[in-house]
ZADO-1210 file (C-alpha; in nm, 4 decimals, padded with zeros to 6 digits):
<atoms>
<atom x="00.0138" y="01.8529" z="00.6702" code="MET" pos="1"/>
<atom x="00.1274" y="01.5354" z="00.4645" code="LYS" pos="2"/>
<atom x="-00.1385" y="01.3473" z="00.2624" code="LYS" pos="3"/>
<atom x="-00.1586" y="00.9959" z="00.2172" code="ALA" pos="4"/>
<atom x="-00.3753" y="00.8830" z="-00.0799" code="ILE" pos="5"/>
<atom x="-00.5232" y="00.5163" z="-00.0591" code="PHE" pos="6"/>
<atom x="-00.6262" y="00.3679" z="-00.3976" code="ILE" pos="7"/>
<atom x="-00.8992" y="00.1419" z="-00.3461" code="ILE" pos="8"/>
<atom x="-01.0976" y="-00.0150" z="-00.6325" code="LEU" pos="9"/>
<atom x="-01.4159" y="-00.2060" z="-00.6388" code="ASP" pos="10"/>
<atom x="-01.4023" y="-00.5080" z="-00.4406" code="LYS" pos="11"/>
<atom x="-01.1081" y="-00.4072" z="-00.2542" code="TYR" pos="12"/>
<atom x="-00.9421" y="-00.5992" z="00.0394" code="SER" pos="13"/>
<atom x="-01.0656" y="-00.3869" z="00.3525" code="ASP" pos="14"/>
<atom x="-00.8349" y="-00.5594" z="00.5854" code="TRP" pos="15"/>
<atom x="-00.5265" y="-00.4763" z="00.4021" code="GLU" pos="16"/>
<atom x="-00.5912" y="-00.0915" z="00.4683" code="SER" pos="17"/>
<atom x="-00.7355" y="-00.0853" z="00.8112" code="ALA" pos="18"/>
<atom x="-00.4306" y="-00.0925" z="01.0365" code="CYS" pos="19"/>
<atom x="-00.2089" y="00.1573" z="00.8050" code="LEU" pos="20"/>
<atom x="-00.5100" y="00.4089" z="00.7480" code="SER" pos="21"/>
<atom x="-00.6162" y="00.4074" z="01.1291" code="SER" pos="22"/>
<atom x="-00.2421" y="00.4623" z="01.2424" code="GLN" pos="23"/>
<atom x="-00.1851" y="00.7508" z="00.9941" code="LEU" pos="24"/>
<atom x="-00.5335" y="00.9044" z="01.0675" code="ASN" pos="25"/>
<atom x="-00.4426" y="00.9358" z="01.4379" code="GLN" pos="26"/>
<atom x="-00.1196" y="01.1370" z="01.3371" code="ASP" pos="27"/>
<atom x="-00.2060" y="01.4915" z="01.3402" code="GLU" pos="28"/>
<atom x="00.0716" y="01.5563" z="01.0932" code="ASP" pos="29"/>
<atom x="-00.1051" y="01.3142" z="00.8318" code="TRP" pos="30"/>
<atom x="-00.4373" y="01.3366" z="00.6412" code="GLN" pos="31"/>
<atom x="-00.5754" y="01.0176" z="00.4865" code="VAL" pos="32"/>
<atom x="-00.7849" y="01.0266" z="00.1715" code="GLU" pos="33"/>
<atom x="-00.9169" y="00.7737" z="-00.0931" code="THR" pos="34"/>
<atom x="-00.9184" y="00.7582" z="-00.4805" code="ALA" pos="35"/>
<atom x="-01.0698" y="00.5319" z="-00.7196" code="SER" pos="36"/>
<atom x="-01.2168" y="00.5186" z="-01.0870" code="ASN" pos="37"/>
<atom x="-01.5514" y="00.5132" z="-00.9299" code="LYS" pos="38"/>
<atom x="-01.7361" y="00.7492" z="-00.6774" code="ASN" pos="39"/>
<atom x="-01.8196" y="00.4683" z="-00.4577" code="TYR" pos="40"/>
<atom x="-01.6865" y="00.1131" z="-00.4194" code="VAL" pos="41"/>
<atom x="-01.7605" y="-00.1683" z="-00.2018" code="GLU" pos="42"/>
<atom x="-01.5088" y="-00.3827" z="-00.0302" code="SER" pos="43"/>
<atom x="-01.4890" y="-00.7483" z="-00.0315" code="ILE" pos="44"/>
<atom x="-01.6432" y="-00.7583" z="00.3207" code="GLY" pos="45"/>
<atom x="-01.9226" y="-00.5348" z="00.1584" code="ARG" pos="46"/>
<atom x="-01.8123" y="-00.2165" z="00.3096" code="LEU" pos="47"/>
<atom x="-01.9474" y="00.0844" z="00.0911" code="ASN" pos="48"/>
<atom x="-01.6918" y="00.3586" z="00.0728" code="THR" pos="49"/>
<atom x="-01.7549" y="00.6974" z="-00.0562" code="LYS" pos="50"/>
<atom x="-01.4338" y="00.7901" z="-00.2529" code="ILE" pos="51"/>
<atom x="-01.2399" y="01.1365" z="-00.2081" code="ASP" pos="52"/>
<atom x="-01.1032" y="01.1663" z="-00.5383" code="TYR" pos="53"/>
<atom x="-01.1247" y="01.0305" z="-00.8908" code="LYS" pos="54"/>
<atom x="-00.7958" y="00.8926" z="-00.9909" code="ILE" pos="55"/>
<atom x="-00.7583" y="01.1646" z="-01.2521" code="GLU" pos="56"/>
<atom x="-00.8105" y="01.4226" z="-01.0042" code="ASP" pos="57"/>
<atom x="-00.5618" y="01.3194" z="-00.7248" code="ILE" pos="58"/>
<atom x="-00.3707" y="01.6052" z="-00.6387" code="PRO" pos="59"/>
<atom x="-00.0035" y="01.6670" z="-00.7152" code="ASN" pos="60"/>
<atom x="00.1167" y="01.7431" z="-00.3568" code="ASN" pos="61"/>
<atom x="00.0950" y="01.3986" z="-00.2051" code="ILE" pos="62"/>
<atom x="00.3545" y="01.2365" z="00.0094" code="ASP" pos="63"/>
<atom x="00.2386" y="00.8600" z="00.0051" code="LEU" pos="64"/>
<atom x="00.0519" y="00.6632" z="-00.2330" code="LEU" pos="65"/>
<atom x="-00.0931" y="00.3258" z="-00.1081" code="VAL" pos="66"/>
<atom x="-00.2066" y="00.0704" z="-00.3385" code="LEU" pos="67"/>
<atom x="-00.4626" y="-00.1614" z="-00.1515" code="ILE" pos="68"/>
<atom x="-00.5246" y="-00.5039" z="-00.3297" code="GLY" pos="69"/>
<atom x="-00.8618" y="-00.6574" z="-00.4124" code="GLY" pos="70"/>
<atom x="-01.0342" y="-00.8390" z="-00.6963" code="LYS" pos="71"/>
<atom x="-01.0178" y="-00.5462" z="-00.9639" code="SER" pos="72"/>
<atom x="-00.6441" y="-00.4838" z="-01.0317" code="TRP" pos="73"/>
<atom x="-00.6648" y="-00.6658" z="-01.3579" code="ASP" pos="74"/>
<atom x="-00.7456" y="-00.3108" z="-01.5126" code="ILE" pos="75"/>
<atom x="-00.6532" y="-00.1197" z="-01.7823" code="LYS" pos="76"/>
<atom x="-00.6862" y="00.2543" z="-01.6586" code="ASN" pos="77"/>
<atom x="-00.4570" y="00.5259" z="-01.8173" code="LYS" pos="78"/>
<atom x="-00.5106" y="00.7591" z="-01.5309" code="ALA" pos="79"/>
<atom x="-00.4269" y="00.4912" z="-01.2833" code="LEU" pos="80"/>
<atom x="-00.0846" y="00.4010" z="-01.4656" code="PHE" pos="81"/>
<atom x="00.0163" y="00.7785" z="-01.5016" code="ASN" pos="82"/>
<atom x="-00.0450" y="00.8483" z="-01.1287" code="VAL" pos="83"/>
<atom x="00.1589" y="00.5391" z="-01.0356" code="ILE" pos="84"/>
<atom x="00.4376" y="00.6199" z="-01.2859" code="LYS" pos="85"/>
<atom x="00.4443" y="00.9756" z="-01.1923" code="LYS" pos="86"/>
<atom x="00.4672" y="00.8878" z="-00.8251" code="SER" pos="87"/>
<atom x="00.7668" y="00.6402" z="-00.9103" code="PHE" pos="88"/>
<atom x="00.9388" y="00.9181" z="-01.1405" code="ASP" pos="89"/>
<atom x="00.9100" y="01.1658" z="-00.8561" code="ASN" pos="90"/>
<atom x="01.0377" y="00.9485" z="-00.5814" code="GLY" pos="91"/>
<atom x="00.7160" y="00.9562" z="-00.3763" code="ILE" pos="92"/>
<atom x="00.6807" y="00.6947" z="-00.1198" code="TYR" pos="93"/>
<atom x="00.4511" y="00.4280" z="-00.2483" code="ILE" pos="94"/>
<atom x="00.3135" y="00.0929" z="-00.0538" code="GLY" pos="95"/>
<atom x="00.1451" y="-00.1952" z="-00.2480" code="ALA" pos="96"/>
<atom x="-00.0011" y="-00.5094" z="-00.1322" code="ILE" pos="97"/>
<atom x="-00.1521" y="-00.8097" z="-00.2572" code="CYS" pos="98"/>
<atom x="-00.3020" y="-00.8023" z="-00.6147" code="ALA" pos="99"/>
<atom x="-00.1843" y="-00.4291" z="-00.6240" code="ALA" pos="100"/>
<atom x="00.1626" y="-00.5591" z="-00.6455" code="VAL" pos="101"/>
<atom x="00.0678" y="-00.7884" z="-00.9380" code="ASN" pos="102"/>
<atom x="-00.0304" y="-00.4684" z="-01.1155" code="TYR" pos="103"/>
<atom x="00.2905" y="-00.3159" z="-01.0520" code="LEU" pos="104"/>
<atom x="00.4872" y="-00.6329" z="-01.1934" code="ALA" pos="105"/>
<atom x="00.2412" y="-00.6373" z="-01.4815" code="GLN" pos="106"/>
<atom x="00.3326" y="-00.2687" z="-01.5873" code="ASN" pos="107"/>
<atom x="00.7065" y="-00.3059" z="-01.5351" code="GLY" pos="108"/>
<atom x="00.7076" y="-00.0953" z="-01.1974" code="PHE" pos="109"/>
<atom x="00.9105" y="-00.3504" z="-01.0303" code="LEU" pos="110"/>
<atom x="01.2052" y="-00.4134" z="-01.2477" code="ASN" pos="111"/>
<atom x="01.4496" y="-00.1937" z="-01.0469" code="ASN" pos="112"/>
<atom x="01.3124" y="-00.2782" z="-00.7117" code="TYR" pos="113"/>
<atom x="01.3506" y="-00.5671" z="-00.4719" code="LYS" pos="114"/>
<atom x="01.0244" y="-00.6671" z="-00.3879" code="HIS" pos="115"/>
<atom x="00.7775" y="-00.9490" z="-00.2728" code="THR" pos="116"/>
<atom x="00.4164" y="-01.0332" z="-00.3406" code="GLY" pos="117"/>
<atom x="00.1521" y="-01.3153" z="-00.3621" code="ASN" pos="118"/>
<atom x="00.3668" y="-01.5443" z="-00.5934" code="SER" pos="119"/>
<atom x="00.6754" y="-01.5008" z="-00.8151" code="LYS" pos="120"/>
<atom x="00.5139" y="-01.7722" z="-01.0290" code="TYR" pos="121"/>
<atom x="00.2394" y="-01.5515" z="-01.0987" code="MET" pos="122"/>
<atom x="00.4509" y="-01.2480" z="-01.1596" code="MET" pos="123"/>
<atom x="00.6689" y="-01.4372" z="-01.4102" code="GLU" pos="124"/>
<atom x="00.3628" y="-01.4752" z="-01.6598" code="GLN" pos="125"/>
<atom x="00.3358" y="-01.0951" z="-01.7228" code="PHE" pos="126"/>
<atom x="00.5496" y="-00.9843" z="-02.0153" code="GLU" pos="127"/>
<atom x="00.6716" y="-00.6500" z="-01.8732" code="GLU" pos="128"/>
<atom x="00.7944" y="-00.8330" z="-01.5487" code="TYR" pos="129"/>
<atom x="01.1786" y="-00.8656" z="-01.5861" code="LYS" pos="130"/>
<atom x="01.3049" y="-00.8913" z="-01.2254" code="ASN" pos="131"/>
<atom x="01.2193" y="-01.2364" z="-01.0718" code="LYS" pos="132"/>
<atom x="01.5752" y="-01.2530" z="-00.9189" code="ASP" pos="133"/>
<atom x="01.4840" y="-00.9640" z="-00.6843" code="ASN" pos="134"/>
<atom x="01.1508" y="-01.1420" z="-00.5690" code="PHE" pos="135"/>
<atom x="01.1970" y="-01.2089" z="-00.2018" code="ILE" pos="136"/>
<atom x="00.9845" y="-01.4755" z="-00.0192" code="GLU" pos="137"/>
<atom x="00.9101" y="-01.2380" z="00.2680" code="SER" pos="138"/>
<atom x="00.5796" y="-01.0956" z="00.4106" code="GLN" pos="139"/>
<atom x="00.6805" y="-00.7574" z="00.3309" code="ALA" pos="140"/>
<atom x="00.9711" y="-00.5741" z="00.1946" code="ILE" pos="141"/>
<atom x="01.1076" y="-00.2243" z="00.1605" code="LYS" pos="142"/>
<atom x="01.3338" y="-00.1021" z="-00.0949" code="ASP" pos="143"/>
<atom x="01.4052" y="00.2704" z="-00.1190" code="ARG" pos="144"/>
<atom x="01.0553" y="00.4496" z="-00.1590" code="ASN" pos="145"/>
<atom x="00.8615" y="00.1372" z="-00.2207" code="LEU" pos="146"/>
<atom x="00.7039" y="-00.1180" z="00.0339" code="VAL" pos="147"/>
<atom x="00.5521" y="-00.4434" z="-00.1017" code="THR" pos="148"/>
<atom x="00.3583" y="-00.7191" z="00.0576" code="ALA" pos="149"/>
<atom x="00.1410" y="-01.0201" z="00.0233" code="ASN" pos="150"/>
<atom x="-00.2214" y="-01.0391" z="00.1000" code="GLY" pos="151"/>
<atom x="-00.1514" y="-01.2143" z="00.4321" code="THR" pos="152"/>
<atom x="00.0559" y="-00.9296" z="00.5523" code="ALA" pos="153"/>
<atom x="-00.1275" y="-00.6404" z="00.6572" code="SER" pos="154"/>
<atom x="00.0663" y="-00.5622" z="00.9761" code="LEU" pos="155"/>
<atom x="00.3943" y="-00.6145" z="00.8403" code="GLU" pos="156"/>
<atom x="00.3000" y="-00.3742" z="00.5434" code="PHE" pos="157"/>
<atom x="00.1832" y="-00.1201" z="00.8034" code="THR" pos="158"/>
<atom x="00.5096" y="-00.1632" z="00.9991" code="ASN" pos="159"/>
<atom x="00.7400" y="-00.0883" z="00.6721" code="LEU" pos="160"/>
<atom x="00.5086" y="00.1719" z="00.5491" code="VAL" pos="161"/>
<atom x="00.5207" y="00.3656" z="00.8717" code="LEU" pos="162"/>
<atom x="00.9029" y="00.3351" z="00.9078" code="LYS" pos="163"/>
<atom x="00.9617" y="00.4145" z="00.5498" code="MET" pos="164"/>
<atom x="00.7639" y="00.7646" z="00.6185" code="ILE" pos="165"/>
<atom x="00.9250" y="00.8027" z="00.9574" code="ASN" pos="166"/>
<atom x="00.5981" y="00.8320" z="01.1086" code="GLU" pos="167"/>
<atom x="00.7321" y="00.7728" z="01.4487" code="ASP" pos="168"/>
<atom x="01.0573" y="00.6039" z="01.5938" code="SER" pos="169"/>
<atom x="01.1094" y="00.2310" z="01.4674" code="ASP" pos="170"/>
<atom x="01.0822" y="00.1261" z="01.8351" code="GLU" pos="171"/>
<atom x="00.7459" y="00.2748" z="01.8845" code="ASN" pos="172"/>
<atom x="00.6255" y="00.1423" z="01.5474" code="ILE" pos="173"/>
<atom x="00.7444" y="-00.2263" z="01.6280" code="ASP" pos="174"/>
<atom x="00.5517" y="-00.1898" z="01.9674" code="LYS" pos="175"/>
<atom x="00.2251" y="-00.0866" z="01.7908" code="MET" pos="176"/>
<atom x="00.2695" y="-00.3770" z="01.5556" code="THR" pos="177"/>
<atom x="00.3431" y="-00.6418" z="01.8343" code="TYR" pos="178"/>
<atom x="00.0196" y="-00.5299" z="02.0103" code="MET" pos="179"/>
<atom x="-00.1909" y="-00.5886" z="01.7069" code="TYR" pos="180"/>
<atom x="-00.0026" y="-00.9193" z="01.6361" code="LYS" pos="181"/>
<atom x="00.0036" y="-01.0643" z="01.9877" code="TYR" pos="182"/>
<atom x="-00.2572" y="-00.8982" z="02.1749" code="GLY" pos="183"/>
<atom x="-00.2736" y="-00.6571" z="02.4547" code="PHE" pos="184"/>
<atom x="-00.1706" y="-00.9225" z="02.7362" code="TYR" pos="185"/>
<atom x="00.1534" y="-01.0575" z="02.5523" code="GLU" pos="186"/>
<atom x="00.2386" y="-00.6833" z="02.4818" code="TYR" pos="187"/>
<atom x="00.1888" y="-00.5862" z="02.8748" code="CYS" pos="188"/>
<atom x="00.4269" y="-00.8844" z="02.9436" code="GLU" pos="189"/>
<atom x="00.7110" y="-00.7680" z="02.7045" code="LYS" pos="190"/>
<atom x="00.6699" y="-00.4011" z="02.7438" code="TYR" pos="191"/>
<atom x="00.4329" y="-00.3205" z="03.0562" code="GLY" pos="192"/>
<atom x="00.1083" y="-00.1756" z="03.0446" code="ASN" pos="193"/>
<atom x="00.1018" y="00.1145" z="02.8360" code="PRO" pos="194"/>
<atom x="-00.2014" y="00.2933" z="03.0080" code="TYR" pos="195"/>
<atom x="-00.0479" y="00.2746" z="03.3503" code="GLU" pos="196"/>
</atoms>
């Protein structure tokens, strides 16, 4: 079974994780687990979440590392840095959204990738960020083993991460995204009723 670890810090953006985690968790080939620097965290929406792993205890055999945005990514944490660096070094699939992308920029992880995020201007303030020419003004973008997205792009983020890991065919992933974006009835008009 493949393992996806979602790193969620205190005051995480719960809506940024909901679609991707639920799609993965419905796939019998994937297991979704959480990690943080605390045993319990609270989302911006005040959802209290019990964590599966402390960051330093994340297992080595993961297939996908997902960094969910929020209000706590201005963090200095050696274990967090090391897990992310190790994932990049080993070619692990990585998805980062919203403030988590800022963390990647601030720590020099985006310097060899095309990427997006909340603001190129914000990233340019980071001393370790040296790649402004590869900032793409898009909701979400995939480059090799990395998907980045801004904080309003949870569906686009989900779409590209699922395609990156080959969770299903691109056509089926696009159909799922269309349904969540435009609703059941518009989906039926375009693709037909999936329950008939």
